[in-house]
TIDREN-961140 format. One line per field, with one value per residue (C-alpha): z, x, y; chain; residue number from 1. Coordinates in steps of 0.25 Angstrom, whole numbers, plus 2048, in hexadecimal, padded with zeros to 3 digits. Layout:
! residues N
Z	(Z, ...)
X	(X, ...)
Y	(Y, ...)
unit	(A, ...)
pos	(NUM, ...)
***
This chain:
! residues 433
Z	(DE8, DDC, DE6, DEC, DDE, DD8, DE6, DE4, DD5, DDA, DE4, DD6, DD0, DDB, DDC, DCC, DCF, DD9, DD4, DC6, DCD, DD4, DC7, DC0, DCB, DCD, DBD, DB4, DA7, D9D, D97, D94, D9E, DA9, DA6, DA6, DB4, DB9, DB4, DBA, DC7, DC8, DC5, DD0, DDA, DD6, DD8, DE5, DE9, DE4, DEC, DF9, DF7, DF5, E01, E0B, E07, E04, E13, E13, E05, E08, E13, E0D, E00, E03, E02, DF8, DEF, DF1, DF6, DE7, DE1, DE6, DE3, DD5, DD4, DDA, DD5, DC7, DC4, DCB, DD2, DE0, DEC, DF0, DE3, DE3, DF0, DEE, DE1, DE8, DF3, DEB, DE3, DEE, DF1, DE4, DE6, DEE, DE3, DDC, DEA, DEE, DDF, DE3, DEF, DEB, DDF, DE9, DF2, DE6, DDF, DED, DEC, DEF, DE0, DDB, DE4, DDE, DCF, DD1, DD7, DCC, DC1, DCB, DCA, DBA, DBC, DC7, DC1, DB4, DBD, DC5, DB9, DB2, DBC, DC8, DC3, DBC, DC5, DD1, DCB, DC9, DD6, DDB, DD3, DD6, DE4, DF1, DF9, DEE, DEC, DFB, DFE, DF2, DFA, E07, E05, DFE, E09, E14, E0E, E0B, E18, E1F, E15, E19, E29, E2A, E21, E1C, E28, E32, E32, E39, E2D, E2D, E3C, E3C, E45, E47, E43, E37, E33, E35, E30, E21, E22, E2B, E21, E16, E1D, E21, E15, E0C, E15, E13, E04, E04, E0D, E03, DF5, DF9, DFD, DEF, DE9, DEF, DEB, DDC, DDD, DE1, DD7, DCC, DCF, DD0, DC2, DBD, DC2, DBC, DAF, DB0, DB5, DA8, DA0, DA5, DA2, D94, D92, D99, D8D, D84, D88, D89, D7B, D75, D7D, D75, D68, D6A, D6E, D61, D58, D60, D5B, D4D, D4D, D50, D43, D47, D53, D4C, D41, D4B, D53, D47, D44, D52, D51, D43, D4A, D55, D61, D6A, D77, D6E, D6A, D78, D7C, D70, D74, D83, D7F, D75, D7F, D89, D81, D7B, D89, D8E, D83, D80, D89, D90, D8A, D96, D8F, D83, D86, D80, D8A, D96, D90, D8F, D9D, DA4, D9D, DA1, DB0, DAF, DAB, DB6, DC1, DBB, DBC, DCA, DCE, DCF, DCB, DC2, DBE, DB4, DB1, DA6, D9C, D96, D87, D7D, D7E, D8B, D8B, D94, D8E, D8E, D97, DA3, DA0, DA1, DAE, DB4, DB2, DB4, DC0, DC8, DC3, DC6, DD3, DD6, DD2, DDA, DE6, DE3, DE1, DF0, DF6, DFC, DF8, DE9, DE9, DEE, DE2, DDA, DD4, DCA, DC1, DB9, DAF, DA9, DA4, DAC, DA8, DA1, DAC, DAB, DB8, DBC, DC9, DCD, DDA, DE1, DEF, DF7, E05, E0E, E10, E05, E09, E02, E00, DF7, DF2, DED, DF2, DF9, DF8, DFF, DF5, DEC, DDD, DDF, DE0, DD2, DCC, DD4, DD3, DC4, DC4, DCC, DC4, DB6, DBD, DC2, DB5, DB0, DB9, DBE, DCC, DD1, DDF, DE6, DF3, DFB, E04, E09, E02, DF5, DED, DE4, DD8, DD1, DC5, DBF, DB3, DAB, D9D, D92, D84, D87, D87, D94, D9F, DA6, D9B)
X	(5F9, 5F0, 5E3, 5ED, 5F0, 5E2, 5DE, 5E6, 5E2, 5D4, 5D9, 5DE, 5D0, 5C9, 5D1, 5CF, 5C0, 5BE, 5C5, 5BF, 5B2, 5B6, 5B8, 5AC, 5A3, 5A9, 5AA, 5B5, 5B5, 5BA, 5C5, 5D2, 5D9, 5CF, 5D0, 5DF, 5E0, 5D5, 5DE, 5EB, 5E3, 5DE, 5ED, 5F4, 5EA, 5EC, 5FB, 5FA, 5F1, 5FB, 607, 5FE, 5FC, 60A, 60F, 603, 5FB, 5EE, 5E9, 5EE, 5EC, 5DD, 5DC, 5E5, 5DA, 5D2, 5E0, 5E7, 5DC, 5CE, 5D4, 5DD, 5D0, 5C9, 5D3, 5D4, 5C5, 5C5, 5D2, 5D4, 5C4, 5C0, 5B4, 5B0, 5B7, 5A9, 5A6, 5B4, 5B3, 5A4, 5AA, 5B5, 5AD, 5A2, 5AC, 5B1, 5A3, 5A1, 5AD, 5A5, 59D, 5A9, 5AD, 5A0, 5A0, 5AF, 5AB, 59F, 5A8, 5B3, 5A8, 5A3, 5B0, 5B7, 5C4, 5C9, 5D0, 5C2, 5BC, 5C8, 5C5, 5B6, 5B9, 5C1, 5B6, 5AC, 5B3, 5B1, 5A3, 5A1, 5A7, 59F, 592, 595, 59B, 58E, 583, 588, 593, 58B, 580, 589, 592, 584, 581, 58D, 58D, 580, 581, 58C, 581, 57E, 58E, 58E, 583, 588, 595, 58F, 58E, 59C, 5A3, 59C, 5A0, 5AE, 5AF, 5AA, 5B0, 5BF, 5BB, 5B6, 5BE, 5CA, 5CF, 5C8, 5C2, 5B5, 5AC, 5B2, 5B1, 5A3, 5A4, 595, 596, 59E, 593, 587, 58E, 58E, 57E, 57B, 581, 57A, 56E, 56F, 573, 569, 55E, 565, 564, 556, 553, 55C, 558, 54A, 54E, 555, 549, 53F, 549, 54A, 53B, 538, 542, 53B, 52F, 536, 53B, 52E, 527, 532, 531, 521, 524, 52C, 522, 517, 51F, 521, 511, 50F, 51A, 512, 504, 50A, 510, 503, 4FC, 507, 502, 4F4, 4F8, 4FE, 4F3, 4E9, 4F1, 4F2, 4E2, 4E1, 4DB, 4D0, 4CC, 4CE, 4C4, 4BA, 4BC, 4BA, 4AC, 4A8, 4AB, 4A5, 497, 49A, 49C, 4A4, 4A1, 4A4, 4B2, 4B4, 4B2, 4BB, 4C6, 4C6, 4C6, 4D0, 4D8, 4D7, 4DA, 4E7, 4EB, 4E9, 4F3, 4FD, 509, 50F, 51E, 527, 534, 53A, 539, 52D, 52C, 52D, 523, 518, 51B, 51C, 50F, 507, 50B, 509, 4FA, 4F9, 4FD, 4F4, 4E8, 4ED, 4ED, 4FC, 505, 510, 51C, 525, 534, 539, 546, 548, 54D, 545, 550, 554, 55C, 552, 546, 539, 534, 53E, 53B, 52C, 52E, 537, 52C, 520, 523, 529, 51D, 513, 518, 518, 50A, 505, 50D, 508, 4FA, 4F9, 4FC, 4EF, 4F1, 4F1, 4FA, 505, 502, 50E, 519, 525, 52D, 53B, 542, 550, 55C, 569, 577, 572, 56A, 55B, 555, 547, 541, 532, 52C, 521, 519, 516, 50E, 512, 51F, 527, 530, 53C, 544, 551, 550, 542, 533, 52E, 51F, 519, 50E, 50F, 511, 517, 525, 529, 528, 534, 53B, 53A, 53F, 54B, 54D, 54F, 556, 561, 561, 566, 571, 568, 55F, 551, 551, 544, 544, 537, 538, 530, 522, 52B, 52E, 539, 53D, 54C, 550, 55E, 562, 56E, 56B, 572, 572, 56F, 562, 55A, 560, 553, 54B)
Y	(81E, 81F, 823, 82E, 834, 833, 839, 845, 846, 846, 851, 85A, 857, 85D, 86A, 86C, 869, 873, 87F, 87C, 87C, 888, 890, 88B, 88F, 89D, 89F, 8A2, 8A8, 89B, 8A2, 89C, 8A6, 8A2, 891, 893, 89B, 892, 885, 88A, 88F, 880, 87A, 883, 87E, 86F, 873, 878, 86D, 862, 869, 86B, 85A, 859, 862, 860, 854, 853, 856, 863, 867, 864, 86C, 879, 878, 884, 88B, 886, 882, 889, 897, 898, 894, 89F, 8A9, 8A4, 8A7, 8B3, 8BB, 8B4, 8B1, 8BE, 8B8, 8BD, 8B4, 8B1, 8AA, 8A4, 89F, 898, 893, 88C, 887, 882, 87A, 873, 86F, 869, 861, 859, 853, 84B, 847, 840, 839, 835, 830, 827, 822, 81F, 817, 810, 80C, 808, 811, 81E, 81E, 81C, 828, 831, 82D, 82F, 83C, 841, 83D, 843, 851, 852, 84F, 858, 865, 863, 862, 86E, 876, 873, 873, 87C, 886, 890, 890, 892, 89D, 8A4, 8A4, 8A8, 8B4, 8B8, 8BE, 8BC, 8B7, 8AD, 8A9, 8A8, 89D, 895, 895, 892, 883, 880, 889, 882, 875, 879, 87D, 870, 867, 86D, 86D, 860, 857, 85D, 866, 85C, 84F, 854, 84D, 841, 83F, 842, 84F, 851, 861, 85E, 853, 85D, 86A, 869, 864, 86F, 879, 874, 874, 883, 888, 880, 887, 895, 893, 88F, 89D, 8A6, 89E, 8A2, 8B1, 8B1, 8AB, 8B6, 8C2, 8BC, 8BB, 8C9, 8CE, 8C7, 8CD, 8DB, 8D8, 8D4, 8DF, 8E9, 8E4, 8E6, 8F5, 8F6, 8EF, 8F8, 904, 8FF, 8FE, 90B, 911, 90B, 910, 91E, 91D, 918, 924, 92D, 926, 929, 938, 938, 933, 93B, 948, 942, 940, 950, 954, 94A, 951, 95E, 95B, 956, 963, 96B, 964, 967, 975, 976, 971, 97A, 96F, 977, 96D, 961, 968, 96A, 95D, 957, 95F, 95C, 94D, 94F, 957, 94C, 940, 947, 94B, 93D, 937, 942, 942, 94E, 952, 952, 94F, 94A, 93B, 935, 92A, 932, 93C, 931, 92C, 939, 93B, 930, 934, 941, 93E, 933, 93D, 948, 93F, 93A, 94A, 94B, 956, 94F, 959, 954, 959, 950, 952, 945, 944, 93C, 931, 928, 91C, 915, 90D, 913, 909, 90B, 91A, 917, 90D, 919, 924, 91C, 914, 922, 92A, 91F, 91E, 92C, 92F, 924, 92A, 93A, 936, 932, 93F, 943, 952, 954, 961, 957, 94E, 952, 94B, 94D, 946, 94B, 943, 947, 943, 949, 945, 938, 935, 932, 939, 938, 93F, 93B, 941, 940, 942, 936, 933, 929, 922, 91C, 910, 90E, 901, 8FF, 90E, 90B, 90E, 901, 8FE, 8F2, 8F1, 8E5, 8E7, 8F5, 8FC, 8F6, 905, 909, 8FD, 8FD, 90D, 908, 8FC, 904, 90E, 903, 8FC, 90A, 90D, 916, 919, 91B, 922, 923, 92B, 930, 93C, 947, 942, 942, 935, 936, 92D, 931, 929, 92A, 921, 923, 923, 91B, 917, 909, 900, 8FF, 8F6, 8F4, 8EC)
unit	(A, A, A, A, A, A, A, A, A, A, A, A, A, A, A, A, A, A, A, A, A, A, A, A, A, A, A, A, A, A, A, A, A, A, A, A, A, A, A, A, A, A, A, A, A, A, A, A, A, A, A, A, A, A, A, A, A, A, A, A, A, A, A, A, A, A, A, A, A, A, A, A, A, A, A, A, A, A, A, A, A, A, A, A, A, A, A, A, A, A, A, A, A, A, A, A, A, A, A, A, A, A, A, A, A, A, A, A, A, A, A, A, A, A, A, A, A, A, A, A, A, A, A, A, A, A, A, A, A, A, A, A, A, A, A, A, A, A, A, A, A, A, A, A, A, A, A, A, A, A, A, A, A, A, A, A, A, A, A, A, A, A, A, A, A, A, A, A, A, A, A, A, A, A, A, A, A, A, A, A, A, A, A, A, A, A, A, A, A, A, A, A, A, A, A, A, A, A, A, A, A, A, A, A, A, A, A, A, A, A, A, A, A, A, A, A, A, A, A, A, A, A, A, A, A, A, A, A, A, A, A, A, A, A, A, A, A, A, A, A, A, A, A, A, A, A, A, A, A, A, A, A, A, A, A, A, A, A, A, A, A, A, A, A, A, A, A, A, A, A, A, A, A, A, A, A, A, A, A, A, A, A, A, A, A, A, A, A, A, A, A, A, A, A, A, A, A, A, A, A, A, A, A, A, A, A, A, A, A, A, A, A, A, A, A, A, A, A, A, A, A, A, A, A, A, A, A, A, A, A, A, A, A, A, A, A, A, A, A, A, A, A, A, A, A, A, A, A, A, A, A, A, A, A, A, A, A, A, A, A, A, A, A, A, A, A, A, A, A, A, A, A, A, A, A, A, A, A, A, A, A, A, A, A, A, A, A, A, A, A, A, A, A, A, A, A, A, A, A, A, A, A, A, A, A, A, A, A, A, A, A, A, A, A, A, A, A, A, A, A, A, A, A, A, A, A, A, A, A, A, A, A, A)
pos	(1, 2, 3, 4, 5, 6, 7, 8, 9, 10, 11, 12, 13, 14, 15, 16, 17, 18, 19, 20, 21, 22, 23, 24, 25, 26, 27, 28, 29, 30, 31, 32, 33, 34, 35, 36, 37, 38, 39, 40, 41, 42, 43, 44, 45, 46, 47, 48, 49, 50, 51, 52, 53, 54, 55, 56, 57, 58, 59, 60, 61, 62, 63, 64, 65, 66, 67, 68, 69, 70, 71, 72, 73, 74, 75, 76, 77, 78, 79, 80, 81, 82, 83, 84, 85, 86, 87, 88, 89, 90, 91, 92, 93, 94, 95, 96, 97, 98, 99, 100, 101, 102, 103, 104, 105, 106, 107, 108, 109, 110, 111, 112, 113, 114, 115, 116, 117, 118, 119, 120, 121, 122, 123, 124, 125, 126, 127, 128, 129, 130, 131, 132, 133, 134, 135, 136, 137, 138, 139, 140, 141, 142, 143, 144, 145, 146, 147, 148, 149, 150, 151, 152, 153, 154, 155, 156, 157, 158, 159, 160, 161, 162, 163, 164, 165, 166, 167, 168, 169, 170, 171, 172, 173, 174, 175, 176, 177, 178, 179, 180, 181, 182, 183, 184, 185, 186, 187, 188, 189, 190, 191, 192, 193, 194, 195, 196, 197, 198, 199, 200, 201, 202, 203, 204, 205, 206, 207, 208, 209, 210, 211, 212, 213, 214, 215, 216, 217, 218, 219, 220, 221, 222, 223, 224, 225, 226, 227, 228, 229, 230, 231, 232, 233, 234, 235, 236, 237, 238, 239, 240, 241, 242, 243, 244, 245, 246, 247, 248, 249, 250, 251, 252, 253, 254, 255, 256, 257, 258, 259, 260, 261, 262, 263, 264, 265, 266, 267, 268, 269, 270, 271, 272, 273, 274, 275, 276, 277, 278, 279, 280, 281, 282, 283, 284, 285, 286, 287, 288, 289, 290, 291, 292, 293, 294, 295, 296, 297, 298, 299, 300, 301, 302, 303, 304, 305, 306, 307, 308, 309, 310, 311, 312, 313, 314, 315, 316, 317, 318, 319, 320, 321, 322, 323, 324, 325, 326, 327, 328, 329, 330, 331, 332, 333, 334, 335, 336, 337, 338, 339, 340, 341, 342, 343, 344, 345, 346, 347, 348, 349, 350, 351, 352, 353, 354, 355, 356, 357, 358, 359, 360, 361, 362, 363, 364, 365, 366, 367, 368, 369, 370, 371, 372, 373, 374, 375, 376, 377, 378, 379, 380, 381, 382, 383, 384, 385, 386, 387, 388, 389, 390, 391, 392, 393, 394, 395, 396, 397, 398, 399, 400, 401, 402, 403, 404, 405, 406, 407, 408, 409, 410, 411, 412, 413, 414, 415, 416, 417, 418, 419, 420, 421, 422, 423, 424, 425, 426, 427, 428, 429, 430, 431, 432, 433)
***
């Protein structure tokens, strides 16, 4: 009689263990209200289990377990704790799988002690140890993996689901496993083998994706760093121009001495040299924004040296709630690509490109158009290139626009490549850096 009652107590502990682990795996904010609700849910399930045992017996209660215990637990996690049905189901199935650890410990303990009562007592003790280990070592990692993606959650739930079905079909609803049926004995090892190799393949694919994403993040970071350094260089040129203008009185003094000596040719040579130096370091004023002026001036000079006619229509205010580095990256990458494509045009008359920039209805708008030769392949909305190390400029533009809730549209039609950037302007720190 004592063994029977201890067995029933073990049955109750098993329910509490599985339900508590289900909540732990799914995740719950540890407020007094939530703890009370979880406790009430487990208490109700214990009452249902007890009355089912009294009315139908242990064997039928075990067969009804998925309906009277597991399904209500899934509903509690889904409805009250607001988890997705997939996470709730996987949490319950995984908790059921975890029940095997104390079961095995109980079996070993019973074999050592040599009594069924000893097995029940060891099982109950093992439940506390198992719960502590799963809560400390498994719960957080499992919860993060389930929340990572639907695919990840399905993969995590595959083994618990197959084991759940296998256990109920072969030991509870039938006795196929105990009779040594060949199919039943081989089923679970075969499933585990298949899932093992599926996991290896999918893990390798995921590792490759993460490696590619890491390289792209590094390249985008390098793009922004390069834009930052270029901006520093342009500002140094601007400072040099200011210093040159400050020293103008010295140049005038030299010119006056040459004029006194009557050295007209020397004066002409000196003026030409000074004019060239000033032109090389003095930015053209396109708009009120200093950063944009520096960038446009630099690329206007590059375009001119490459034999390209670059037209600019910029109407930007002095202050834009976008970091200078991001502005530099947006314009520099777009203009660099435009110049690289335009310079390849065989006819010098067709080497023309244009850039427009303005703020309209609290949106930063940038439009860059340039001609191109050949065919441009678009992939996921971005120009695709097979050349190693290229293509990161367009990704950087798209990433910056996306980080600020905007968009970058690339299109190629009738020999004209177009970049359109729209970024909502808000008075907040950069979302990208």
